Structure formats: C-alpha cells, structure tokens
N, C-alpha and C positions, 0 to 999 in steps of 0.2 A: 532701390535694389539693395538687397542684403549682401554685404561683402562676404567673400569666401576666405576667411582668415583662420580656419581650423577651430573656430569657436561656434557652438550651436547658436541658432537664432534666439533661443530662450535665454542662454547665458549672455548674449550680446545685449538683449533687452534689460537684463538685470544690471549689467555693468554700466550701460548708459544711464540707467535710472540712478545708480549711486553716484555716477559722475555729475549728473544734474543736481543732486543734493550738494555735492562738493562745490559746484559752480554757484549755487544759490547762497551757500555760506560765504563764499569768497565775495560775492556781490554785496551782501549785507555788511561784511567787514570793510570792504572798500568804501561804501557809502558812509559808514560810521567813522572811519578814519578820516575821510574828507571833511565830514562835519566837524570833527575835533580839530583838524587842521585850520578850518575857517574860524573856529570859535575859541581857540585856546587864548588865554590871557594870563597875565601875572608875571612874576619875576623871571621865569624861564621861557617866556613867550617865544622868542626867536628860535631857541634851541629845540623846543617841542614842535613849533610850527614846521621847522625843517625836518625833524624826525618823522612826523606824521606824513609829510610830503614824500619822503623817501619810501616809507612803508606803503602808502597807497599806490605809488608807482610800481613797486614790486607786485602788489596784488593785481594791478591792472594788467601786467604782463601775464600773470598766472591765469587770470580770467580768460584771456584770449586763448591760451594754450589748452585750458580745460575744455572750452567751447569747441576748439578744433579737434580735440581727442574724441569728443562725443560724435562729431561729424565723421571722423575717420572710421568710427565703428558702425556707421550706417544710420545714425539717428538724427533727428532734428534737435537743435539746441534751443532750450527755452530762452526767451528773451524779453519777458515783461516783468515788471516789478511784482505784479500779482502772482505770477508763477514762482518767482524767487521767494517771495514771502511764504507761499504755501509749502515750498520744498525745503526751506532753510530750517536748521535746528536752532539758529541764533535768533535773538529778538531785538527789535528796534525799541527806542525810547523817545517817541515823538514829544516835542515840546520840552525836553529836558536838556540842559546845558551844564554838565557837571564841571567841577573845578579840576585842575590839572591832575591831582592824585587820583580822582575818580575816573578820569579819562584813561589814564595809564592802567588802572586796575581793571576797568571794563574791557579794554582791548586785550589785556593779558588773559583774562578769563575766557574771552571769545577765542583767541588763538589756541589756548590750551584745550578748549572743548573741540575745536577742529582737529587738533593733533590726535586726541583720543579717538575721535570718529574715523579719521583717515587711517589710523593704525589698524583698526578693525577692517576697513575696506581693503587695505593692502593684503591682509590675510585672506579675506574672502576672494579677492581677484586671483590670488596665487593658488589657493587650495580648492575652493568651491567652484570657481568659474574657469579655472585653468587658463588664465590670461596673464602671462608674465609681463607683457608689454604695459598693460595698465598698472600692474603691481609696481613695476619699475618707475613708471610715470608718477604714481602717487608717492613713492618713496622720495623722489626728487622734490615733489611738492611739500611733503612734510618737513623736509630740511629747511625750507624757506620759513615755514611757520615756526619751527623750533628756534631759528635765529631771531626772528622778530620777538617771540615770547621771551627769549633770553635777554634781549636788549631792554624790553619793557620791565622785566623782573629786576634788572640792574638799576634802573631808575627808582624803582620802588624800594629796593634794599638800602639806598643811600639816605632815605628819609627817616 
C-alpha cells in the first residue's frame, strides 16, 4: 500500500530509489571499514583498530535508519550484496589489503564522495520532490559522514 504522505507516488519512488543508493554506499563503506578493522597492522594498530570499530558501528546504525526510512516511504528495502553492489557509487577492492595510510585515504575518499552525493540528494528531496522529512533525514546523515571524514583527515594531516 502506498502511504498517503502528501508526496506523489512518482516522487516516493524517486526518493526511495535515491535512499537505496545511499543505503548501498553505506553498506559498502561498512564492509570496507570492517575489513580494515580486521586487517590493520603496524605501529598504530590498536588505535586504528578501535577507530575503525567506532566508525563501522556508526555506519551500522545509519544503515538500519536508512533501511527503515525506505520502508516508511512505502518501498521494499534492498538487502543483498548483489543489489548493493549494483546501486553503490563506491567500489570494492577484493584481494587488496592496503597499509594504514592507504586505508585512511581510501575511507576518507569514500566518505567525501558520499557527502557530495548526499548533498545533492538533500537538494533534490527538498526542491524537486518536496520531501522535507527525507531532506532533514539526509542532513543528519551527512553530519555523521562529515565527522568521520574530518577524523580521517586529521590522521592523514599528522603524517
């Protein structure tokens, strides 16, 4: 049943489509961050191990909230790796286990890419689809990515 939220069915479909893209990027970032958490080594092992754990826990919470937002707007939430890989703008690097600096750089690049994309989605939801709720939701989400990106950037600046 399509919810009666004052948003057209066509706009709801577009909004849930872009939220599915946001979810897919979050899933890829989550998996990549877990991979780095499991495989980090070197002088700052424990510090980065804990940093990555904190970050993947933040992403895990966001993932659930994004999935629930999609459902609230009347759509089914994608839930397979195949779907996530097809809808994500981020890329995996199978078989590659970078050093600490490259891990930090790769995560920073991915978070910044998500920030840029979500910033556009915020504008689209607000202006094009007239959905202030999703616009506000994405604004809160972008703040989390900005904080993670800032933290990663600080690690890279010290080197």
